[in-house]
C-alpha positions, 0 to 999 in steps of 0.5 A: 698871263692867267691869274697865278692864284687860280692856277694854284687852286686848280692844281691837285694830285690826280689819281684817276687818269683818262689812259686813252688821252696821252699828253703831247711831246711838247706839253711835257717839254714845256713842264721841263722848261718851266722846271728848268727856270725854277730858282736854285741855290747858286744857280746849281740846277741840281736836277735831271729829268726823264720823261716816259711818254711811250705807252709800252715803256709807260705800261712797263713802268707803272709796277715800279711805282705800286709798292707797299699796296700804293699808287695802283692808279699808275695802271691807267697813267699815260706819262711819267716824269722821273725826277733824279738829283744831280750834284750841285755845285755851291759856291761861297757857302760857309756851311759845307754840309748845308744841302739844298739840292732837295729843296731846289728839286722841290721848287723845280717840281712845283713849277712843272706841276703848275706848268702841266696845270696851265696846259690842262694836264693833271700830275701826282708826285710820288715819293713811293717807288722802287728805284732800281726796278724803274731804271731797270724798265727804263734800260738806264745802266748808270747810277741815278739818284731817283728822287721823285716820279710824277704821274702826268695825264688827263683827269678821267673827270674835270671835278676837283675835290675840295681842298683840305688844308690847315687854317691859316692861323695855325701856319703862319705867325704875323708880326 
């Protein structure tokens, strides 16, 4: 097992992909397997994933992420993983209005991104996209609650950017 903290430091949001180097089906499935193993409230696993690795489909999907002038880097991204929210079946909760699906999806996506990094792939989690246009491009007609799209591929450069984070004292109270 590799050092988890090294993996965490290696992961970054990539916005410059090598368009000529595509992840393998096996690599992408490994990412989904890692997400599948993520913990979720009442083991509800309120997620599903659509993996886009076909060159023509990736090219057609990229403009769906380029809304409001954002995510232009997707033009060079070879693969995408669309993250959808599914119904969560929670048991034994006294707060029926409590929703855990978004938290569970966040945990699963973190697992997915770390699995990608472990395989020398780069990712970028995107929340800005046109879900209706994306589903249309993919030929999906049934309703889907698209929550995130993850760009996946090989970074054009191996140079990591310095991480800018709040100081530990700003985010932690140790009692």
